N, C-alpha and C positions, 0 to 999 in steps of 0.2 A: 695605774700605769706610769712608768717613768718616761718622761719626754726629754730626748736629747736635743740640745741647741747646737746646731752645726754651723760651720762657716761655709765659704764658697771655694775652699781649696780642693785639690784633686782627691785627697783622701776622704774628705767629708762627702763630696759628690758621689764617690764610689760606694761609700757606706749607705747613703740615701738610696742609691740605685738598687743596691741589694735588698734593702727593706721593701722597696716597691716590687721588685721581681719575686719576692717571697710572699707577697700578698698584703704587706703592711701599708700604712699611710704616711705620707710625708707632706708637710706644708712647705711651699717654695715660692720665691719671688718671681714675678713677671713684670713687664713694663706697665701693666695696668693696675692690678692688685695682687695680693698673695693668693695662691691657689692651694687647695687641699686635695692632694693627688693620691690616686690608687690605680692599679693596673686596669686599663679599659677592657681587657680580655678576661678579667677575673670577677665574676658576679658577686662573690663574697666580699671582695675588696670594695666594690661599688656600694654594696649594702652597708658596709662599715662607714663609708663616707657619709651617707645619710644619717646614720646613727650618731656619729661624732658631732655633726652639725645640728642635729635635731631638725633635719630638713624633711619636708613632705616628700614621699616617694613618687609623686606624680609631677615633680619638678625636674625636667631633664638636665643632664650634665653636658659639659663640653669636653670633647676629646682633644688633647694636646699632642701635636706631632713635632718632630725636629727635622723633617725632610719632606719635600713635596712629593717625592716618589712613593711615599707611604699612602697617599690619598687613594689610589685605585684599589688598595686592599680594604679600605674602610667604607668607600662610597661607590655608588653605581649611577649610571645615566648622568654624567657630568656634562651639562650643556655648554655651548660656546659662550654664553653670557656668564655662566659660573666660572669658566676658565679665564675669562677676561678679568673678573673680580679677583680671582686667586692670583693671577699674574701681577695685578696692580697693587694688591694690599698684603700679600703674604711673602715673608714673615712680617708681622706687625700686629697692632691692636685690633684685630679683625677676626670674626668668626663667620663661617659660611655653613648653612644648613643644606644638606644633600640627602638623596635617598641612601639609606644605609645598606651595607653589605651584610652577609650572614655572619661575619666575624664579630659584630657588635652585639653584646648581650642586651636583652630588653631592659635590664636594670639601668643601663646607661641612658637610654632614650625614653624611659617611663612608658615603654610599650609602644612607642610611635614607630613609624616606618622610615623616619628620617634621623639623621645624626648631625650634631653640631661639631665642627672641626675648626681648630685654631692652631696656627704656627707662630708661637711667640717669638719676638725678636730678642728678648732678654737672653743673654749668653748663659747665665746660670740655669735657666729653665731648659734651654736646648741641651746643655751638657747633662742635666739630670735625666731627661727623656732618653738620651743616647745611653747613659749608664744603666738605666732600667731595662733597656732592650725591648720595651713595649710602649705603645701610646699610653698617655696618662689621662684618665678621666678626672676632671677637677672642677668643682665650683669654687667660689671664694672661701678663704680659710677663716671664716668667722662663725660664731653661733648664728643659727638661722634667724633672720630678722634684724640683726644688729648691723651697724655701719660696716662696710667692707674694709678689710685691713690693708693699709698702704705702708705699714712699717712692721718689722718683726715683732715689736712690742705688742702691737694689737693682736697678733696671732698668739703670742705667749700668754696674754691675758685671757684669751678665749679658749685655747686648745691644750694648755698644759694639763697633763694627766689624762687626756682623751686620745692622743695619737703618739706613735713612737718617736717622731723626729720633726723638728722645725729647722729649716735653713734660713739663717739671717743673711739676707742679701741687701740690706739697706732699704732706703725709701724707693717707692715706685714712681717712675717718671710721668706717667699719664694720670693715674689717680682715680679713674673710673673704669669700670669693666669694659671689655672689648665691644666694639660695634658688632651687632649680629644681623646678617642678611640671609633670608630664606631664599635660596636659589634652586629649590627642588622642583619648582614649577616654571612655567614659561616666563612669567613676569616676576623679577626679584622684588622682595618686600623687606624693607628695613623694619626689623622687630625691636631692636634696642640700639639707641644712638650711643656713640662713644668717641674715641680718638679719631676715628675715620668718620667724617661728617656726611650727611645726606648729599650735600653739594659735590663732594668728592666722588661719591658713588654714582651720582647722576652723570658726572663727566665721563664715566666709563660705560655705564649702562643707562642711557637717557630715559628708558621707560620704567625704571625702578620707582616704586611707590613707598609711602610711609604708612605703616600699620596704625590705625586710629587708637589702638590700646596703649600706645607709648605714653600717653598722658592720662590714662585712666586704668583702673584695675579690671581684671576679668571677673565675671560672676562665679558663684559657687559651682555652677554646672558646666563651666567652660574649662577645657584642658589647655594649659599653657604651652604654646609651641616653642618657647625658649625660656631660659631662666629669668626669674624676676618679674614675670608679667602678672602673676595671680596673687601672690602672698605679700603680706606686710614686709617691707624691705627697708634696709639702710637706716633703721630707726634707733636713735639713742634713747636712754631712759627719760630724758627731758621731753616735754611736749613741744613739737616744732610747728611753727606757723610761717608760711612764706608770705612776704609782703612784696608784691610785684608791681612795677611801674617806673616812672621817672624817679631819680634819686631824691629830689626835693620832696615829692609827694610821699615817697617811701619813708623818709625821715620823719615827716609830720605824723604819719600813721603809727610808726613805732614809738615815737615819743608819747603819743596818746595811750598806746597799749601799756607802756611801762608805768605810766601814772595809774592806770586801772589795776595793775597788778603789783603795786608797791609793796605788798606784803609777801611777795614771792621772790626767790632768787632768779633773776632774769638774765638772759644772755642775748647778745646780738651778733650774728654772723654777717660781716660787712663785705661789700665789694666796692667801697667808696671811702672817702675821707670824712664821712659823717661822724660826728661825736655824739655820744649818748651819756646821760647822767644815770647813776645808780644801776649800772648794768655791767656784766662781764662781757667785754668786747673781744672777739677774735676776728682777725682780718683774713679773709679768704683769698683776696687778690683783686687787682683792678680790671683784669680781663676774665672772660668766661673760662679761658684755657687755664689760667692760674687758679681760678675758683674751683674748677674741676679737680685739679691736682691736690688741693688742700681740703676739699669738702669733708671727706670721711674722717680725716685726722682731726679737724675742728669739731665735728659732731662728737667724737669720742672724748676730746678734751673737755667739752662742756660737762659731760658726765663725771669726769675726774674732778672737776671743780664744784660739783654739787649743784649745778644749775637745774632749775625745775622747768623753766619755760624758755624756749629759744625763738627769737624772731630772726628770720633769714632774709636779708635784702636780696632782691633779684631784679636785674634789668637786662634785657636781651641785647648783647653787644656784638657777638660774632658767631661763627658757625658752630661753636660748642654749646650754644644756647639750648638746643633741644636736649642734649645729654644732661646738662645741669637741671633743666626743668624736670626731666624724667626722674632723676634721683631725688631732687628736693621735694617734688610733689609726693613721692612715695614715702620719704622720711617723715613728711608732715601728715601722712594719712590723708592727703588731698585737702588739708586745711590751707587754703590760699585766699589772700585778700588782694584784689586788684585795685590799684589807686591811680 
């Protein structure tokens, strides 16, 4: 399949919209990561998303909209708490889970009676949804299990020959996937942390709780209520280990690990000014917010540089800490050393 690389001009957006309306797939930028979109009303398009990614079909997708007045068509029984969250965080890097309407095919929700809905703030994403004339079902636009794409190059590397078109909209501002809150029941539950932190959510709905699976994986018998909870995620080819604690102790531990693996090509993902000998060093940022924005890009760069083992520094510094830990732990298959 030939894959067209499109810009963000009016003509390109209209072409991409036609592809979606006709049942094809388009990768597009959002403020969080790039999405791989198909018509949320077309079961065949949705099945093709799973096939293009190599994604398990029991992993539900997020439906993207470009206007809040679309919500009543897609969801039912929207509570006052859900409405408060929608008012506070949409449009933005936020996804809400609600009881689904009959318009949503089971393929989108993996057979569940709820649907995840997101209203991206990214202008290109909004224009594309409007051009398509339908809500867009979209996971991240990467091969399943790989680090999520935050640049068009990442999508081109993974999806060329698999989908009809990719829109190059530059880098993503947030860099980790949207926050997901399940508001389908009485008490809202944070299922995936992101650019909207738990503290921000609790300011709006004080009784909101955090799902314990955020920092652990589901078992084989459990069905994921939102994307990314069950399967291996965000993983480069290199073996990742998270070293967590004070930066002084983290440096000492990584220095030790580098000596133990002197025969390997090792890399260090830093969030400090620590210096390391005999390692490929990539700097994620001095704050968790910067680290979040650069995380997936750095993990992909380690693979490009042939790194075999990555040691990732981590120290909890701000409200983005939970989002970083969620992604880092999964990228490391929960190989975490606390120091």
